C-alpha positions as CSV (number, residue, x, y, z in Angstrom):
1,X,116.5,83.5,100.8
2,X,118.7,85.5,103.2
3,X,120.1,88.8,102.1
4,X,122.2,90.9,104.5
5,X,120.6,94.1,105.7
6,X,123.8,96.0,104.8
7,X,123.5,94.9,101.2
8,X,119.8,95.8,101.0
9,X,120.6,99.2,102.4
10,X,123.2,99.8,99.7
11,X,120.7,98.8,97.0
12,X,118.2,101.2,98.4
13,X,120.6,104.1,98.1
14,X,122.0,103.1,94.7
15,X,118.7,102.5,93.0
16,X,116.5,104.8,95.1
17,X,114.1,102.1,96.2
18,X,112.3,101.5,99.5
19,X,112.9,98.5,101.7
20,X,110.0,96.4,100.4
21,X,111.1,97.1,96.8
22,X,114.6,95.8,97.3
23,X,113.4,92.8,99.2
24,X,110.9,91.8,96.5
25,X,113.5,92.6,93.7
26,X,116.3,90.5,95.2
27,X,113.8,87.7,95.9
28,X,112.8,87.7,92.2
29,X,116.4,87.8,91.2
30,X,117.0,84.6,93.2
31,X,114.2,82.8,91.4
32,X,114.3,84.2,87.9
33,X,110.5,84.0,87.6
34,X,107.9,83.8,90.3
35,X,104.3,84.7,91.4
36,X,103.4,87.5,93.8
37,X,102.5,85.0,96.5
38,X,105.8,83.1,96.3
39,X,107.7,86.4,96.4
40,X,105.7,87.5,99.4
41,X,106.8,84.4,101.3
42,X,110.4,84.6,100.2
43,X,110.9,88.3,100.8
44,X,108.8,88.5,104.0
45,X,106.8,91.3,102.5
46,X,103.1,91.4,103.3
47,X,101.1,89.9,100.5
48,X,98.7,92.9,100.5
49,X,101.7,95.1,99.5
50,X,103.5,92.7,97.1
51,X,101.3,93.5,94.0
52,X,101.8,97.2,94.5
53,X,105.6,96.7,94.9
54,X,105.8,94.6,91.8
55,X,103.8,97.1,89.8
56,X,106.2,99.8,91.0
57,X,109.3,97.8,90.1
58,X,107.8,97.1,86.6
59,X,107.3,100.8,86.0
60,X,110.8,101.5,87.1
61,X,112.3,99.0,84.6
62,X,113.4,96.3,87.1
63,X,111.1,93.5,86.1
64,X,108.7,92.3,83.4
65,X,105.2,90.8,83.9
66,X,104.8,87.5,82.2
67,X,101.7,86.7,80.1
68,X,99.4,83.9,81.2
69,X,97.9,82.6,84.4
70,X,98.8,82.6,87.2
71,X,100.4,85.9,86.7
72,X,104.2,85.6,87.0
73,X,107.0,88.1,87.0
74,X,110.4,87.8,85.3
75,X,113.7,89.3,86.6
76,X,115.9,91.2,84.2
77,X,119.7,90.9,84.2
78,X,121.1,93.4,86.7
79,X,123.2,95.0,83.9
80,X,120.0,95.6,81.9
81,X,118.3,97.1,85.0
82,X,121.2,99.6,85.4
83,X,120.8,100.7,81.8
84,X,117.0,101.1,82.1
85,X,117.3,103.0,85.4
86,X,119.8,105.4,83.9
87,X,117.6,106.1,80.9
88,X,114.5,106.6,83.1
89,X,116.5,109.0,85.3
90,X,117.4,111.1,82.3
91,X,113.9,111.2,81.0
92,X,112.5,112.0,84.4
93,X,115.1,114.8,84.9
94,X,114.2,116.3,81.6
95,X,110.5,116.3,82.4
96,X,111.0,117.9,85.8
97,X,113.4,120.5,84.2
98,X,110.7,121.4,81.7
99,X,108.1,121.9,84.4
100,X,110.4,124.1,86.5
101,X,111.3,126.1,83.4
102,X,107.6,126.8,82.7
103,X,107.3,128.3,86.2
104,X,109.4,131.3,85.1
105,X,106.4,132.8,83.3
106,X,103.6,131.7,85.6
107,X,101.8,133.3,88.5
108,X,103.0,130.6,90.9
109,X,106.6,132.0,90.8
110,X,105.4,135.6,91.2
111,X,103.4,134.6,94.2
112,X,106.3,132.7,95.8
113,X,108.6,135.7,95.1
114,X,106.1,138.1,96.7
115,X,105.9,135.8,99.8
116,X,109.7,135.8,100.0
117,X,110.0,139.6,99.5
118,X,107.5,140.3,102.3
119,X,109.2,137.9,104.7
120,X,112.8,139.1,103.9
121,X,111.9,142.6,105.1
122,X,111.8,141.5,108.7
123,X,115.2,139.8,108.6
124,X,118.5,141.4,109.5
125,X,121.2,141.0,106.8
126,X,123.4,139.3,109.3
127,X,120.7,136.6,109.8
128,X,121.1,135.5,106.2
129,X,123.7,132.9,106.9
130,X,124.0,129.2,107.4
131,X,125.9,126.0,106.8
132,X,125.7,123.7,103.7
133,X,126.5,120.0,103.7
134,X,127.6,118.1,100.6
135,X,129.7,119.5,97.8
136,X,126.8,119.7,95.3
137,X,124.8,121.9,97.7
138,X,127.9,124.0,98.2
139,X,128.4,124.5,94.5
140,X,124.7,125.3,94.0
141,X,125.0,128.1,96.6
142,X,128.3,129.4,95.0
143,X,126.5,129.5,91.7
144,X,123.6,131.5,93.2
145,X,126.0,134.0,94.8
146,X,127.8,134.5,91.4
147,X,124.5,135.0,89.7
148,X,123.6,137.7,92.2
149,X,127.0,139.5,92.1
150,X,127.0,143.1,91.0
151,X,130.6,144.4,91.5
152,X,133.2,141.8,92.5
153,X,133.8,138.1,92.8
154,X,136.9,136.7,94.5
155,X,137.3,133.0,94.4
156,X,140.2,131.1,96.1
157,X,140.3,127.4,95.7
158,X,142.6,124.3,95.6
159,X,144.3,122.8,92.5
160,X,141.6,120.0,92.3
161,X,138.9,122.5,93.2
162,X,139.8,124.7,90.2
163,X,139.2,121.8,87.8
164,X,135.9,120.8,89.4
165,X,134.6,124.4,89.3
166,X,135.2,124.9,85.6
167,X,132.1,123.0,84.5
168,X,130.0,124.0,87.5
169,X,130.7,127.7,87.7
170,X,132.1,128.9,84.4
171,X,128.7,129.6,82.7
172,X,127.6,131.9,85.5
173,X,131.0,133.5,85.7
174,X,130.8,134.3,81.9
175,X,127.4,136.0,82.5
176,X,128.8,137.9,85.5
177,X,131.7,139.2,83.3
178,X,129.1,140.5,80.7
179,X,127.4,142.4,83.6
180,X,130.7,144.2,84.3
181,X,131.6,142.2,87.4
182,X,135.3,142.1,88.2
183,X,136.3,138.4,88.7
184,X,139.4,137.2,90.4
185,X,140.4,133.5,90.9
186,X,143.4,132.3,92.8
187,X,144.5,128.7,93.1
188,X,147.6,126.5,92.9
189,X,148.4,126.0,89.2
190,X,149.9,122.6,88.3
191,X,150.6,120.7,85.2
192,X,147.3,118.9,85.6
193,X,145.1,122.0,85.8
194,X,147.1,124.3,83.6
195,X,144.6,124.1,80.7
196,X,141.7,124.7,83.1
197,X,143.5,127.8,84.3
198,X,143.7,129.0,80.8
199,X,139.9,128.5,80.3
200,X,139.3,130.6,83.4
201,X,141.6,133.3,82.2
202,X,139.2,133.9,79.3
203,X,136.6,135.3,81.7
204,X,138.6,136.5,84.8
205,X,141.9,137.4,86.2
206,X,143.6,134.3,87.5
207,X,146.8,133.9,89.6
208,X,148.9,131.1,91.0
209,X,148.9,131.0,94.8
210,X,151.7,128.3,95.0
211,X,151.5,126.2,98.1
212,X,148.7,128.2,99.8
213,X,145.6,126.1,100.5
214,X,142.3,127.8,101.0
215,X,138.7,127.5,99.9
216,X,136.5,130.6,100.0
217,X,134.6,133.1,97.9
218,X,133.8,136.8,98.4
219,X,130.9,138.6,96.7
220,X,130.7,142.4,96.4
221,X,132.7,142.7,99.7
222,X,129.4,141.8,101.5
223,X,129.0,138.0,101.4
224,X,131.4,135.3,102.3
225,X,131.4,131.5,101.6
226,X,134.2,129.4,103.0
227,X,134.7,125.7,103.3
228,X,135.8,124.1,106.5
229,X,137.6,121.0,105.3
230,X,140.5,119.9,103.1
231,X,139.0,118.7,99.9
232,X,141.8,116.1,99.6
233,X,140.7,114.4,102.8
234,X,136.9,114.6,102.8
235,X,134.3,112.7,100.8
236,X,132.2,115.1,98.6
237,X,129.0,114.1,100.6
238,X,130.6,115.2,103.8
239,X,132.1,118.5,102.6
240,X,130.9,121.5,104.7
241,X,130.6,125.2,103.7
242,X,129.6,128.2,105.8
243,X,127.8,131.2,104.2
244,X,127.8,134.6,105.9
245,X,126.2,137.9,104.9
246,X,128.5,140.3,106.8
247,X,129.8,143.4,105.1
248,X,132.1,144.2,108.1
249,X,134.1,140.9,107.9
250,X,133.8,140.3,104.1
251,X,135.1,143.8,103.2
252,X,138.0,143.4,105.7
253,X,138.9,140.0,104.2
254,X,138.7,141.5,100.7
255,X,141.1,144.3,101.7
256,X,143.6,141.7,103.0
257,X,143.2,139.6,99.9
258,X,144.0,142.7,97.8
259,X,147.4,142.9,99.4
260,X,148.1,139.1,98.9
261,X,146.8,139.3,95.3
262,X,149.7,141.5,94.3
263,X,152.1,138.8,95.3
264,X,150.5,136.0,93.3
265,X,151.8,135.1,89.9
266,X,149.5,136.1,87.0
267,X,148.3,133.4,84.5
268,X,147.8,134.5,80.9
C-alpha cells in the first residue's frame, strides 16, 4: 500500500496523530480487518511498535479489536471515526477545563503567582511586549487585556472583525463595563454586521468609521495591541499581532483617536 506523504501529513494535522498512527490506520483502512503483523508489513512500522500504536488508535476511537485468535483489528468507517473523535475531543476538553478550574482555589496557583510576581519586579514595563501569531492567540491576548483594564478600552476593527469579536470578547467587555471601564468600539458598519453593532452598543459606545481600515486596541492609555495584516487577505493561522506596554506611545495614540472619534457616526 502506497500513501502519499502529503496525504499522511494532512491526516496527522486533522486528527492529531503521529506518523506511525496514520500509517497503521490507513493500512488497516485498506484491508478492513488485519493482524498486527500484517499491518506492520503493510505500513512499514516496526513490529515492536505496532501493538502500542493499535492500542492507542483503539482508545482514540479509530479502530475496534476483534474477538478471537489470532487477534485482529477492524477498521471503522471514516465518517464514524470523525464523529467519535469529535465526541472524545469534547469530553477531553471538559475534563481539562475542570482540572484547570480547580487550580483557582489550590496552592499550586498561589505558588505560580508568587513566582511570577517576584520575577516581574525585575522587568521594565517597556520589556512587557511581544508578537503573537495566529488569530486565536491574538484574541486570547485581547481578552486578557480587557480583563485587566481599569479605566478605558478603545477597540478599532474591520467589518468582519467586529462580527468575529462579538462571541470572543463580549463577555469580558460586559464585565469591564460593570467595573466602570469606558469602552469605545469603532468599525465599518455594514448591512451584514448591523445587528452585531447593536449588540455591542448594549455594553459600549460604538461608531461607524466608514471606509477606514485599521485593527488595534488601546488599554488604559498604557498598552497597545495592533495587527499587522489585512484580515481579508490573511489566513487566521498566519495573522500577526504586536503587543506593546508603552504609556508614551499609547497615550499619544489615544489622544489622536479622541479627535477622530468625534468625526465618526454614532450607532444606537
